[in-house]
C-alpha positions in Angstrom: -50.7 95.0 21.3 -48.2 92.3 22.1 -45.0 92.6 24.0 -43.0 92.5 20.8 -45.1 95.3 19.2 -44.6 97.4 22.3 -40.8 96.8 22.2 -40.7 97.7 18.4 -42.8 100.8 19.1 -40.4 101.9 21.9 -37.3 101.2 19.7 -38.8 103.2 16.8 -39.6 106.3 19.0 -36.8 105.8 21.6 -35.4 109.3 21.0 -38.8 110.9 21.5 -39.2 109.1 24.9 -35.7 110.1 26.0 -36.1 113.8 25.0 -39.6 114.1 26.6 -38.3 112.3 29.7 -35.4 114.7 30.2 -37.5 117.7 29.4 -40.3 116.8 31.9 -37.9 115.9 34.7 -36.0 119.2 34.2 -39.1 121.3 34.1 -40.6 119.7 37.2 -37.4 120.0 39.2 -36.7 123.6 38.1 -40.2 124.9 38.8 -40.6 122.8 42.0 -37.4 124.2 43.6 -38.1 127.7 42.4 -41.7 127.9 43.6 -43.3 124.7 44.9 -44.0 121.1 43.8 -47.6 120.5 42.5 -49.8 117.4 43.1 -49.2 114.5 40.7 -52.5 115.1 39.0 -51.5 118.6 37.9 -48.3 117.2 36.2 -50.3 114.4 34.5 -52.9 116.9 33.3 -50.3 119.4 31.9 -48.0 116.9 30.2 -50.8 114.7 28.7 -52.3 117.9 27.2 -48.9 119.2 26.1 -47.8 115.9 24.4 -51.2 115.4 22.8 -51.3 118.9 21.3 -47.6 118.6 20.1 -48.1 115.4 18.1 -51.6 116.3 16.9 -50.3 119.6 15.5 -47.3 117.8 14.0 -49.4 115.0 12.4 -52.0 117.3 10.9 -49.5 119.9 9.7 -47.6 117.2 7.9 -50.8 116.3 6.1 -51.5 119.9 5.1 -47.9 120.5 4.0 -48.0 117.5 1.6 -50.9 119.1 -0.3 -50.0 120.7 -3.6 -52.6 123.5 -3.5 -51.0 126.5 -1.9 -54.4 128.3 -1.4 -55.7 125.3 0.7 -52.6 125.4 2.8 -53.1 129.2 3.4 -56.6 128.5 4.6 -56.1 125.3 6.6 -53.0 126.3 8.6 -54.7 129.2 10.5 -57.8 127.0 10.9 -55.7 124.2 12.3 -54.1 126.6 14.9 -57.6 127.7 16.1 -58.8 124.1 16.4 -55.7 123.1 18.3 -56.2 126.0 20.8 -59.8 125.0 21.4 -58.9 121.3 21.6 -56.2 122.0 24.2 -58.6 124.0 26.4 -61.3 121.3 26.1 -58.8 118.5 26.8 -57.4 120.3 29.8 -60.9 120.9 31.2 -61.9 117.2 30.7 -58.7 116.1 32.5 -59.4 118.5 35.3 -62.9 116.9 35.8 -61.5 113.3 35.6 -58.5 113.8 37.9 -60.7 115.9 40.3 -63.3 113.2 40.6 -60.7 110.5 41.3 -58.8 112.7 43.8 -55.6 113.3 41.8 -55.9 117.1 42.1 -57.4 119.3 44.9 -61.1 120.2 44.7 -60.5 123.9 44.3 -58.5 123.3 41.1 -61.3 121.7 39.1 -64.6 123.2 40.4 -64.8 125.9 37.8 -63.0 127.3 34.7 -61.4 130.7 35.4 -59.9 133.2 33.1 -56.5 132.4 34.5 -57.1 128.7 33.6 -58.0 129.6 30.0 -55.0 132.0 29.6 -52.7 129.4 31.0 -54.0 126.8 28.5 -53.7 129.3 25.6 -50.1 130.0 26.6 -49.1 126.4 26.8 -51.0 125.5 23.6 -49.3 128.2 21.6 -45.9 127.2 22.9 -46.3 123.6 21.9 -48.0 124.5 18.6 -44.9 126.5 17.7 -42.6 123.7 18.8 -44.6 121.2 16.8 -44.5 123.4 13.7 -40.7 123.8 14.0 -40.4 120.1 14.5 -42.4 119.4 11.3 -40.3 121.8 9.2 -37.0 120.4 10.5 -38.1 116.9 9.7 -39.3 118.0 6.3 -36.0 119.8 5.6 -34.1 116.6 6.5 -36.4 114.5 4.2 -35.9 117.0 1.4 -32.2 116.9 1.9 -32.2 113.1 1.8 -34.3 113.2 -1.5 -31.8 115.6 -3.0 -28.9 113.4 -1.9 -30.6 110.3 -3.3 -31.2 112.0 -6.6 -27.6 113.2 -6.8 -26.4 109.7 -6.0 -28.7 108.3 -8.6 -27.4 110.8 -11.2 -23.8 110.0 -10.3 -24.4 106.3 -10.6 -26.2 106.9 -14.0 -23.2 108.9 -15.2 -20.7 106.3 -14.0 -22.7 103.6 -15.7 -23.0 105.6 -18.9 -19.3 106.3 -18.9 -18.5 102.7 -18.2 -20.7 101.7 -21.2 -19.0 104.2 -23.4 -15.6 102.9 -22.3 -16.7 99.3 -22.9 -17.9 100.3 -26.4 -14.7 102.0 -27.3 -12.7 99.1 -25.9 -14.8 96.6 -27.9 -14.4 98.6 -31.1 -10.7 98.8 -30.5 -10.4 95.1 -29.8 -12.5 94.4 -32.9 -10.3 96.5 -35.1 -7.2 95.0 -33.7 -8.6 91.5 -34.1 -9.1 91.9 -37.9 -5.4 91.6 -38.5 -3.0 89.0 -37.0 -0.2 91.3 -35.7 2.4 88.4 -35.8 1.5 87.6 -39.4 1.6 91.3 -40.4 5.0 92.1 -38.8 6.5 88.8 -40.1 5.4 89.8 -43.6 6.7 93.3 -43.3 10.0 92.0 -41.9 10.3 89.6 -44.9 9.6 92.5 -47.4 12.1 94.7 -45.6 14.8 92.1 -45.8 14.1 91.4 -49.4 14.0 95.1 -50.3 17.0 96.2 -48.3 19.5 95.3 -51.0 17.4 96.1 -54.0 15.6 99.3 -52.8 17.1 100.7 -49.6 14.7 103.7 -49.6 11.7 101.4 -49.8 13.1 99.2 -47.1 13.5 102.3 -44.8 9.9 103.3 -45.6 8.7 99.8 -44.7 10.7 99.8 -41.4 9.3 103.2 -40.4 5.8 102.1 -41.3 6.2 98.9 -39.3 7.4 100.7 -36.2 4.4 103.1 -36.4 1.9 100.2 -36.8 3.5 98.3 -33.9 3.2 101.4 -31.7 -0.5 101.9 -32.8 -1.3 98.3 -31.9 0.2 98.4 -28.5 -0.9 102.0 -27.7 -3.0 102.3 -24.4 -6.4 103.9 -24.2 -6.8 107.5 -25.1 -7.5 108.3 -21.4 -4.0 107.3 -20.3 -0.7 109.1 -20.5 2.1 107.7 -22.6 5.9 108.1 -22.6 6.7 111.3 -24.4 9.9 109.8 -25.8 7.8 107.2 -27.6 5.5 109.8 -29.1 8.6 111.7 -30.3 9.9 108.5 -31.9 6.7 108.1 -33.8 7.0 111.7 -35.1 10.5 110.9 -36.4 9.1 107.8 -38.2 6.3 110.0 -39.7 8.8 112.6 -40.9 11.1 109.9 -42.3 8.2 108.4 -44.3 7.3 111.8 -45.8 10.9 112.5 -46.7 11.2 109.1 -48.4 7.9 109.7 -50.2 8.9 113.2 -51.5 12.5 112.2 -52.2 13.7 114.4 -49.3 12.3 117.6 -50.7 10.5 118.7 -47.5 11.9 121.5 -45.4 11.1 120.5 -41.8 13.2 120.6 -38.6 12.5 118.8 -35.3 14.2 120.3 -32.3 14.1 118.4 -29.0 15.8 119.9 -25.9 15.9 118.6 -22.4 15.7 115.1 -20.9 12.4 113.5 -22.0 13.1 110.1 -20.4 10.4 109.4 -17.8 8.0 112.1 -19.0 4.5 111.2 -19.8 2.1 113.1 -22.0 -1.4 112.6 -23.5 -1.3 110.5 -26.7 -2.3 111.7 -30.1 -1.6 115.4 -29.5 1.9 115.6 -30.9 1.0 113.3 -33.8 -2.0 115.5 -34.6 0.1 118.6 -34.7 2.6 117.0 -37.1 -0.1 115.5 -39.3 -1.7 119.0 -39.5 1.6 120.4 -40.7 1.8 117.8 -43.6 -1.9 118.1 -44.4 -2.4 121.8 -44.4 1.1 123.4 -44.3 3.7 124.3 -47.0 6.6 122.0 -46.0 8.6 122.6 -49.2 9.2 126.3 -48.8 12.9 127.0 -49.6 13.5 129.7 -47.0 10.9 129.2 -44.4 11.2 125.6 -42.9 8.5 124.1 -40.8 9.6 123.8 -37.2 8.6 121.4 -34.4 10.1 122.4 -31.1 9.8 120.3 -27.9 11.6 121.7 -24.9 11.6 120.5 -21.2 13.2 122.7 -18.6 12.5 123.3 -14.9 9.4 121.0 -14.8 7.8 122.9 -17.7 7.1 121.4 -21.1 6.8 123.7 -24.1 5.7 122.4 -27.5 5.4 124.7 -30.6 5.0 124.2 -34.3 5.6 126.8 -37.0 4.7 126.2 -40.7 3.9 128.3 -43.7 0.2 128.1 -44.7 -0.5 126.2 -47.9 -3.0 128.5 -49.6 -3.5 126.1 -52.4 -5.4 123.6 -50.3 -8.6 125.8 -50.0 -11.2 124.1 -47.9 -8.8 121.8 -46.2 -7.8 124.6 -43.9 -11.2 124.1 -42.2 -10.2 120.6 -41.2 -7.1 122.0 -39.6 -9.3 123.7 -37.0 -11.2 120.5 -36.2 -7.9 118.8 -35.2 -6.8 121.9 -33.2 -10.1 122.0 -31.3 -9.7 118.3 -30.4 -6.2 119.0 -29.0 -7.7 121.7 -26.8 -10.4 119.3 -25.5 -7.8 116.6 -24.8 -5.5 119.0 -22.9 -8.5 120.2 -20.9 -9.5 116.7 -20.0 -6.0 115.9 -18.7 -4.9 119.2 -17.2 -8.1 121.1 -16.4 -7.2 124.8 -16.6 -3.5 124.2 -15.8 -2.2 124.6 -19.4 -1.6 127.1 -22.1 -2.7 126.4 -25.7 -2.6 129.0 -28.4 -2.8 128.9 -32.2 -2.7 131.8 -34.6 -1.6 133.1 -38.0 1.2 135.6 -38.0 1.9 138.4 -40.5 4.3 136.2 -42.5 1.4 133.8 -43.3 2.7 131.2 -40.9 0.5 129.0 -38.7 1.8 128.8 -35.1 0.7 126.6 -32.3 2.1 126.8 -28.7 1.5 124.4 -25.8 2.8 124.9 -22.3 2.2 122.6 -19.3 3.8 121.9 -16.0 5.1 118.3 -16.1 7.0 116.8 -13.2 9.4 114.1 -14.3 9.2 111.4 -11.6 12.5 109.9 -12.5 14.3 113.2 -12.3 12.6 113.8 -8.9 14.0 110.5 -7.6 17.5 111.4 -8.7 17.6 114.7 -6.8 
């Protein structure tokens, strides 16, 4: 073994050398001052045997613990303990003979094996077998913990990579769809049609303008995982309502009520638009006495959104699609607010469909003005 190999070995097991060194020094001093100090050979004999039995037990127990057959473990562990006890006694006796012959221990200490000698060996052997067993299971628990942590890290990295791939896919699809139409060409064309139709057909011109604003908003809208200004969402609702009024010659009976300062508030996108689209798709918005209502109120850091509309019983199976949109709203609220929101939807005795959303929303601009 070269000097470099010795240095590497010492560095690898430095902690072991330090612990054994402190332990041996402490035991020699405490026993020496309390009774009397023994010859050097006695200390060499005892600690060579102790260290040997400790690492032999630890090494062999690790081998047994790695086996998958529990029955073999049950048989081998007691057998290992018996072998270690016999090995400790044998090693101690051999060391007594060797150290006695070279004069490291007194003659009377090695001339025969007494019962006291055997009992002393058994006591020390059992002590270090127990210590070695505890050491093995502590090391094994640390190794198992590291494996669990490594698996958790691997799963986390896999989930992050999977989410990143999904986000990249959504972004790529979004970019692809947006790239199919040149926005500048589209809006320039709509602007030309609007200017041409404004004098000849004012209602058609208004419809074009509302549609253009909604398309402009859709093209610049951020990812679905980001909050958007609530005022912009409300503006799109107004465009959507105006389009339906123009399409139906203003025969729809729908009211939009907005109370409170919405400037600076941010809210998940698509939720408000989904609620309003559901009203037009599945509700009766032409009832003469029961108008459809959209209420958006912000007061004391609390945002309340509710919709009320008569159910259109003539649409049959389309009511089933209504619930798909509602379930998606619940999932989106949960992804943004966790459990800190209220979302209810139900049918009342008057055959009206009602949705209610309540979330705590702090307006950062209002907070700065306080």
